[in-house]
TORKOL-4160 file (C-alpha; in steps of 0.2 Angstrom, whole numbers, padded with zeros to 4 digits, m for minus):
307
<pt num="1" X="m0073" Y="0196" Z="m0031"/>
<pt num="2" X="m0059" Y="0183" Z="m0035"/>
<pt num="3" X="m0066" Y="0166" Z="m0031"/>
<pt num="4" X="m0056" Y="0150" Z="m0027"/>
<pt num="5" X="m0063" Y="0142" Z="m0043"/>
<pt num="6" X="m0055" Y="0156" Z="m0053"/>
<pt num="7" X="m0039" Y="0155" Z="m0045"/>
<pt num="8" X="m0039" Y="0136" Z="m0048"/>
<pt num="9" X="m0043" Y="0138" Z="m0066"/>
<pt num="10" X="m0029" Y="0151" Z="m0068"/>
<pt num="11" X="m0017" Y="0139" Z="m0059"/>
<pt num="12" X="m0022" Y="0124" Z="m0071"/>
<pt num="13" X="m0019" Y="0134" Z="m0086"/>
<pt num="14" X="m0003" Y="0142" Z="m0081"/>
<pt num="15" X="0005" Y="0131" Z="m0068"/>
<pt num="16" X="0009" Y="0146" Z="m0058"/>
<pt num="17" X="0008" Y="0146" Z="m0039"/>
<pt num="18" X="m0009" Y="0149" Z="m0030"/>
<pt num="19" X="m0003" Y="0165" Z="m0023"/>
<pt num="20" X="0003" Y="0172" Z="m0039"/>
<pt num="21" X="m0013" Y="0167" Z="m0048"/>
<pt num="22" X="m0023" Y="0176" Z="m0034"/>
<pt num="23" X="m0012" Y="0192" Z="m0036"/>
<pt num="24" X="m0013" Y="0192" Z="m0055"/>
<pt num="25" X="m0032" Y="0190" Z="m0055"/>
<pt num="26" X="m0034" Y="0204" Z="m0042"/>
<pt num="27" X="m0022" Y="0215" Z="m0053"/>
<pt num="28" X="m0032" Y="0211" Z="m0069"/>
<pt num="29" X="m0049" Y="0214" Z="m0059"/>
<pt num="30" X="m0055" Y="0196" Z="m0063"/>
<pt num="31" X="m0051" Y="0196" Z="m0081"/>
<pt num="32" X="m0044" Y="0178" Z="m0084"/>
<pt num="33" X="m0035" Y="0182" Z="m0101"/>
<pt num="34" X="m0027" Y="0198" Z="m0093"/>
<pt num="35" X="m0021" Y="0188" Z="m0078"/>
<pt num="36" X="m0013" Y="0175" Z="m0089"/>
<pt num="37" X="m0004" Y="0189" Z="m0098"/>
<pt num="38" X="0002" Y="0197" Z="m0082"/>
<pt num="39" X="0009" Y="0180" Z="m0076"/>
<pt num="40" X="0018" Y="0178" Z="m0093"/>
<pt num="41" X="0025" Y="0195" Z="m0092"/>
<pt num="42" X="0032" Y="0191" Z="m0075"/>
<pt num="43" X="0038" Y="0174" Z="m0081"/>
<pt num="44" X="0028" Y="0165" Z="m0068"/>
<pt num="45" X="0018" Y="0155" Z="m0081"/>
<pt num="46" X="0033" Y="0146" Z="m0087"/>
<pt num="47" X="0037" Y="0137" Z="m0072"/>
<pt num="48" X="0026" Y="0122" Z="m0075"/>
<pt num="49" X="0033" Y="0119" Z="m0092"/>
<pt num="50" X="0050" Y="0116" Z="m0084"/>
<pt num="51" X="0044" Y="0105" Z="m0070"/>
<pt num="52" X="0047" Y="0089" Z="m0081"/>
<pt num="53" X="0066" Y="0092" Z="m0084"/>
<pt num="54" X="0079" Y="0083" Z="m0075"/>
<pt num="55" X="0087" Y="0092" Z="m0061"/>
<pt num="56" X="0103" Y="0083" Z="m0055"/>
<pt num="57" X="0114" Y="0097" Z="m0051"/>
<pt num="58" X="0112" Y="0109" Z="m0036"/>
<pt num="59" X="0119" Y="0110" Z="m0018"/>
<pt num="60" X="0120" Y="0100" Z="m0003"/>
<pt num="61" X="0118" Y="0112" Z="0012"/>
<pt num="62" X="0118" Y="0109" Z="0031"/>
<pt num="63" X="0113" Y="0120" Z="0046"/>
<pt num="64" X="0119" Y="0117" Z="0064"/>
<pt num="65" X="0111" Y="0127" Z="0078"/>
<pt num="66" X="0123" Y="0138" Z="0088"/>
<pt num="67" X="0122" Y="0126" Z="0103"/>
<pt num="68" X="0126" Y="0111" Z="0092"/>
<pt num="69" X="0111" Y="0102" Z="0099"/>
<pt num="70" X="0102" Y="0101" Z="0083"/>
<pt num="71" X="0105" Y="0102" Z="0064"/>
<pt num="72" X="0099" Y="0097" Z="0046"/>
<pt num="73" X="0106" Y="0092" Z="0029"/>
<pt num="74" X="0096" Y="0095" Z="0013"/>
<pt num="75" X="0098" Y="0093" Z="m0005"/>
<pt num="76" X="0091" Y="0106" Z="m0017"/>
<pt num="77" X="0092" Y="0102" Z="m0035"/>
<pt num="78" X="0093" Y="0112" Z="m0051"/>
<pt num="79" X="0098" Y="0108" Z="m0069"/>
<pt num="80" X="0115" Y="0115" Z="m0072"/>
<pt num="81" X="0131" Y="0120" Z="m0062"/>
<pt num="82" X="0129" Y="0137" Z="m0068"/>
<pt num="83" X="0113" Y="0140" Z="m0058"/>
<pt num="84" X="0121" Y="0130" Z="m0044"/>
<pt num="85" X="0133" Y="0145" Z="m0042"/>
<pt num="86" X="0119" Y="0158" Z="m0043"/>
<pt num="87" X="0118" Y="0168" Z="m0027"/>
<pt num="88" X="0099" Y="0168" Z="m0027"/>
<pt num="89" X="0099" Y="0149" Z="m0029"/>
<pt num="90" X="0112" Y="0147" Z="m0015"/>
<pt num="91" X="0102" Y="0158" Z="m0003"/>
<pt num="92" X="0086" Y="0147" Z="m0007"/>
<pt num="93" X="0096" Y="0131" Z="m0003"/>
<pt num="94" X="0104" Y="0138" Z="0013"/>
<pt num="95" X="0087" Y="0144" Z="0019"/>
<pt num="96" X="0080" Y="0126" Z="0015"/>
<pt num="97" X="0093" Y="0119" Z="0027"/>
<pt num="98" X="0088" Y="0132" Z="0040"/>
<pt num="99" X="0069" Y="0129" Z="0038"/>
<pt num="100" X="0072" Y="0110" Z="0040"/>
<pt num="101" X="0082" Y="0112" Z="0056"/>
<pt num="102" X="0071" Y="0125" Z="0064"/>
<pt num="103" X="0053" Y="0119" Z="0058"/>
<pt num="104" X="0043" Y="0104" Z="0061"/>
<pt num="105" X="0041" Y="0096" Z="0043"/>
<pt num="106" X="0045" Y="0078" Z="0042"/>
<pt num="107" X="0042" Y="0077" Z="0023"/>
<pt num="108" X="0047" Y="0087" Z="0008"/>
<pt num="109" X="0028" Y="0090" Z="0005"/>
<pt num="110" X="0026" Y="0097" Z="0022"/>
<pt num="111" X="0041" Y="0108" Z="0020"/>
<pt num="112" X="0035" Y="0115" Z="0004"/>
<pt num="113" X="0019" Y="0121" Z="0012"/>
<pt num="114" X="0028" Y="0130" Z="0026"/>
<pt num="115" X="0030" Y="0149" Z="0026"/>
<pt num="116" X="0047" Y="0154" Z="0018"/>
<pt num="117" X="0059" Y="0159" Z="0031"/>
<pt num="118" X="0063" Y="0176" Z="0022"/>
<pt num="119" X="0045" Y="0180" Z="0017"/>
<pt num="120" X="0030" Y="0176" Z="0027"/>
<pt num="121" X="0018" Y="0180" Z="0014"/>
<pt num="122" X="0024" Y="0166" Z="0003"/>
<pt num="123" X="0027" Y="0147" Z="0005"/>
<pt num="124" X="0043" Y="0138" Z="0001"/>
<pt num="125" X="0034" Y="0131" Z="m0014"/>
<pt num="126" X="0029" Y="0148" Z="m0020"/>
<pt num="127" X="0047" Y="0154" Z="m0018"/>
<pt num="128" X="0054" Y="0139" Z="m0028"/>
<pt num="129" X="0041" Y="0142" Z="m0042"/>
<pt num="130" X="0046" Y="0160" Z="m0043"/>
<pt num="131" X="0064" Y="0157" Z="m0044"/>
<pt num="132" X="0061" Y="0143" Z="m0057"/>
<pt num="133" X="0053" Y="0157" Z="m0067"/>
<pt num="134" X="0066" Y="0169" Z="m0065"/>
<pt num="135" X="0081" Y="0158" Z="m0068"/>
<pt num="136" X="0073" Y="0147" Z="m0081"/>
<pt num="137" X="0078" Y="0130" Z="m0074"/>
<pt num="138" X="0068" Y="0117" Z="m0065"/>
<pt num="139" X="0072" Y="0116" Z="m0046"/>
<pt num="140" X="0066" Y="0105" Z="m0032"/>
<pt num="141" X="0069" Y="0101" Z="m0014"/>
<pt num="142" X="0074" Y="0083" Z="m0015"/>
<pt num="143" X="0077" Y="0076" Z="0003"/>
<pt num="144" X="0082" Y="0081" Z="0020"/>
<pt num="145" X="0087" Y="0074" Z="0037"/>
<pt num="146" X="0087" Y="0082" Z="0054"/>
<pt num="147" X="0095" Y="0077" Z="0071"/>
<pt num="148" X="0093" Y="0084" Z="0088"/>
<pt num="149" X="0100" Y="0078" Z="0104"/>
<pt num="150" X="0100" Y="0081" Z="0123"/>
<pt num="151" X="0117" Y="0072" Z="0127"/>
<pt num="152" X="0130" Y="0076" Z="0114"/>
<pt num="153" X="0131" Y="0086" Z="0099"/>
<pt num="154" X="0127" Y="0088" Z="0080"/>
<pt num="155" X="0140" Y="0092" Z="0068"/>
<pt num="156" X="0141" Y="0095" Z="0049"/>
<pt num="157" X="0154" Y="0095" Z="0035"/>
<pt num="158" X="0152" Y="0101" Z="0017"/>
<pt num="159" X="0164" Y="0095" Z="0004"/>
<pt num="160" X="0168" Y="0101" Z="m0014"/>
<pt num="161" X="0157" Y="0117" Z="m0013"/>
<pt num="162" X="0141" Y="0108" Z="m0009"/>
<pt num="163" X="0145" Y="0092" Z="m0019"/>
<pt num="164" X="0145" Y="0081" Z="m0004"/>
<pt num="165" X="0138" Y="0085" Z="0014"/>
<pt num="166" X="0138" Y="0075" Z="0030"/>
<pt num="167" X="0128" Y="0077" Z="0046"/>
<pt num="168" X="0133" Y="0067" Z="0061"/>
<pt num="169" X="0126" Y="0065" Z="0079"/>
<pt num="170" X="0137" Y="0060" Z="0093"/>
<pt num="171" X="0131" Y="0055" Z="0111"/>
<pt num="172" X="0141" Y="0059" Z="0126"/>
<pt num="173" X="0136" Y="0065" Z="0144"/>
<pt num="174" X="0150" Y="0078" Z="0144"/>
<pt num="175" X="0152" Y="0093" Z="0132"/>
<pt num="176" X="0170" Y="0098" Z="0128"/>
<pt num="177" X="0181" Y="0104" Z="0114"/>
<pt num="178" X="0187" Y="0087" Z="0111"/>
<pt num="179" X="0170" Y="0081" Z="0107"/>
<pt num="180" X="0168" Y="0095" Z="0094"/>
<pt num="181" X="0184" Y="0091" Z="0086"/>
<pt num="182" X="0180" Y="0073" Z="0085"/>
<pt num="183" X="0163" Y="0076" Z="0078"/>
<pt num="184" X="0172" Y="0086" Z="0064"/>
<pt num="185" X="0184" Y="0072" Z="0061"/>
<pt num="186" X="0170" Y="0059" Z="0060"/>
<pt num="187" X="0161" Y="0069" Z="0048"/>
<pt num="188" X="0176" Y="0071" Z="0036"/>
<pt num="189" X="0179" Y="0052" Z="0038"/>
<pt num="190" X="0161" Y="0049" Z="0032"/>
<pt num="191" X="0163" Y="0061" Z="0017"/>
<pt num="192" X="0179" Y="0053" Z="0012"/>
<pt num="193" X="0176" Y="0035" Z="0015"/>
<pt num="194" X="0157" Y="0034" Z="0012"/>
<pt num="195" X="0152" Y="0021" Z="0024"/>
<pt num="196" X="0135" Y="0012" Z="0021"/>
<pt num="197" X="0132" Y="0007" Z="0039"/>
<pt num="198" X="0136" Y="0012" Z="0057"/>
<pt num="199" X="0141" Y="m0005" Z="0063"/>
<pt num="200" X="0139" Y="m0023" Z="0058"/>
<pt num="201" X="0123" Y="m0024" Z="0068"/>
<pt num="202" X="0115" Y="m0012" Z="0056"/>
<pt num="203" X="0120" Y="m0020" Z="0040"/>
<pt num="204" X="0106" Y="m0026" Z="0029"/>
<pt num="205" X="0105" Y="m0045" Z="0029"/>
<pt num="206" X="0099" Y="m0046" Z="0011"/>
<pt num="207" X="0114" Y="m0035" Z="0005"/>
<pt num="208" X="0126" Y="m0046" Z="0015"/>
<pt num="209" X="0119" Y="m0062" Z="0008"/>
<pt num="210" X="0120" Y="m0055" Z="m0009"/>
<pt num="211" X="0139" Y="m0051" Z="m0006"/>
<pt num="212" X="0141" Y="m0068" Z="0001"/>
<pt num="213" X="0134" Y="m0076" Z="m0015"/>
<pt num="214" X="0145" Y="m0066" Z="m0026"/>
<pt num="215" X="0161" Y="m0070" Z="m0016"/>
<pt num="216" X="0157" Y="m0088" Z="m0018"/>
<pt num="217" X="0154" Y="m0088" Z="m0037"/>
<pt num="218" X="0170" Y="m0078" Z="m0038"/>
<pt num="219" X="0180" Y="m0091" Z="m0028"/>
<pt num="220" X="0173" Y="m0105" Z="m0038"/>
<pt num="221" X="0177" Y="m0096" Z="m0054"/>
<pt num="222" X="0195" Y="m0094" Z="m0048"/>
<pt num="223" X="0196" Y="m0113" Z="m0047"/>
<pt num="224" X="0197" Y="m0114" Z="m0028"/>
<pt num="225" X="0192" Y="m0131" Z="m0020"/>
<pt num="226" X="0174" Y="m0132" Z="m0014"/>
<pt num="227" X="0180" Y="m0137" Z="0004"/>
<pt num="228" X="0189" Y="m0120" Z="0007"/>
<pt num="229" X="0177" Y="m0109" Z="m0002"/>
<pt num="230" X="0166" Y="m0105" Z="0012"/>
<pt num="231" X="0182" Y="m0100" Z="0023"/>
<pt num="232" X="0187" Y="m0089" Z="0009"/>
<pt num="233" X="0170" Y="m0081" Z="0007"/>
<pt num="234" X="0169" Y="m0077" Z="0026"/>
<pt num="235" X="0186" Y="m0069" Z="0025"/>
<pt num="236" X="0180" Y="m0058" Z="0011"/>
<pt num="237" X="0164" Y="m0054" Z="0020"/>
<pt num="238" X="0175" Y="m0048" Z="0035"/>
<pt num="239" X="0185" Y="m0037" Z="0023"/>
<pt num="240" X="0169" Y="m0030" Z="0016"/>
<pt num="241" X="0162" Y="m0026" Z="0033"/>
<pt num="242" X="0178" Y="m0016" Z="0037"/>
<pt num="243" X="0175" Y="m0006" Z="0022"/>
<pt num="244" X="0156" Y="m0002" Z="0023"/>
<pt num="245" X="0154" Y="m0001" Z="0043"/>
<pt num="246" X="0159" Y="0016" Z="0049"/>
<pt num="247" X="0166" Y="0010" Z="0066"/>
<pt num="248" X="0177" Y="m0003" Z="0058"/>
<pt num="249" X="0185" Y="0008" Z="0045"/>
<pt num="250" X="0202" Y="0013" Z="0046"/>
<pt num="251" X="0203" Y="0032" Z="0051"/>
<pt num="252" X="0209" Y="0043" Z="0036"/>
<pt num="253" X="0220" Y="0053" Z="0047"/>
<pt num="254" X="0229" Y="0039" Z="0056"/>
<pt num="255" X="0229" Y="0022" Z="0048"/>
<pt num="256" X="0235" Y="0014" Z="0065"/>
<pt num="257" X="0217" Y="0017" Z="0072"/>
<pt num="258" X="0200" Y="0012" Z="0067"/>
<pt num="259" X="0185" Y="0023" Z="0071"/>
<pt num="260" X="0180" Y="0012" Z="0085"/>
<pt num="261" X="0198" Y="0013" Z="0093"/>
<pt num="262" X="0197" Y="0032" Z="0090"/>
<pt num="263" X="0181" Y="0034" Z="0099"/>
<pt num="264" X="0188" Y="0023" Z="0114"/>
<pt num="265" X="0203" Y="0035" Z="0115"/>
<pt num="266" X="0193" Y="0050" Z="0115"/>
<pt num="267" X="0181" Y="0043" Z="0128"/>
<pt num="268" X="0195" Y="0041" Z="0139"/>
<pt num="269" X="0201" Y="0059" Z="0136"/>
<pt num="270" X="0184" Y="0066" Z="0140"/>
<pt num="271" X="0180" Y="0054" Z="0154"/>
<pt num="272" X="0163" Y="0049" Z="0147"/>
<pt num="273" X="0158" Y="0036" Z="0134"/>
<pt num="274" X="0156" Y="0043" Z="0116"/>
<pt num="275" X="0146" Y="0035" Z="0103"/>
<pt num="276" X="0140" Y="0039" Z="0086"/>
<pt num="277" X="0121" Y="0039" Z="0086"/>
<pt num="278" X="0117" Y="0043" Z="0068"/>
<pt num="279" X="0125" Y="0050" Z="0052"/>
<pt num="280" X="0119" Y="0055" Z="0034"/>
<pt num="281" X="0129" Y="0057" Z="0019"/>
<pt num="282" X="0122" Y="0066" Z="0004"/>
<pt num="283" X="0130" Y="0067" Z="m0013"/>
<pt num="284" X="0123" Y="0079" Z="m0026"/>
<pt num="285" X="0112" Y="0070" Z="m0039"/>
<pt num="286" X="0116" Y="0052" Z="m0032"/>
<pt num="287" X="0102" Y="0040" Z="m0039"/>
<pt num="288" X="0095" Y="0053" Z="m0051"/>
<pt num="289" X="0095" Y="0046" Z="m0069"/>
<pt num="290" X="0102" Y="0060" Z="m0080"/>
<pt num="291" X="0094" Y="0060" Z="m0098"/>
<pt num="292" X="0106" Y="0062" Z="m0112"/>
<pt num="293" X="0097" Y="0070" Z="m0127"/>
<pt num="294" X="0102" Y="0065" Z="m0144"/>
<pt num="295" X="0099" Y="0081" Z="m0155"/>
<pt num="296" X="0099" Y="0072" Z="m0171"/>
<pt num="297" X="0085" Y="0059" Z="m0165"/>
<pt num="298" X="0075" Y="0074" Z="m0157"/>
<pt num="299" X="0075" Y="0083" Z="m0174"/>
<pt num="300" X="0070" Y="0067" Z="m0184"/>
<pt num="301" X="0056" Y="0064" Z="m0171"/>
<pt num="302" X="0049" Y="0081" Z="m0173"/>
<pt num="303" X="0050" Y="0080" Z="m0192"/>
<pt num="304" X="0040" Y="0063" Z="m0191"/>
<pt num="305" X="0027" Y="0071" Z="m0181"/>
<pt num="306" X="0025" Y="0085" Z="m0193"/>
<pt num="307" X="0021" Y="0074" Z="m0207"/>
């Protein structure tokens, strides 16, 4: 009889997934040491040791339903671009995107506990752990976003083989090919121009105050008279907003139009107002601090520990 406490002990000693521990104990007929040996032979006992390594490579993936009424974007990380190009890793990443779009998880933890889409006998967490053991690199599902709409559509765009991904939701009462093409153009705009906000009303006030203070100090350092500094600052703030607000950006395909003017033109063409409800832009590894190892320092540290 394999008890829960035995499974927990094996998991604590090896770092392997619960299901793998249970199977190993069953195969070993309850012999703990034999179960450890089985896990080591299968490479499953190695995964825990890799969990602390920095995973800043990987793929940004998207999944959009056939009716374009829902979709998801996710980032799945690994340690090297070599594994990023691995077919099994790519399959895992794409399945993560599909699981997000079709499932009910709202957090990474919830998603990891869901049954894997290609294997109902394992969770996503089990699957990731097994692939870590097989390919020898730390991996993780870092983040995801999903959108759904009743009036409009969801569109995605992937750039650079999974380096940058975009998910955008447009709202419109009428469906048309014009809307589909517009959504593609908006997604490409977001990938290329990297807007931080949808419009001026969504700008973070603290961030804006910080920019205002920076511009003021810059103007004073340039020797500008104090009586015109405030006007200069506001002029620079307006320029800043045009750069970071999506609807105020110049359209990359036609510099005569802003995104707001493009939306107006397409709304007239469709015969119904079109608005951008939401967008997400993921860039692989952004915000992850990569640790640069100094080999000489590492050797010296180990030598000192051995004294």
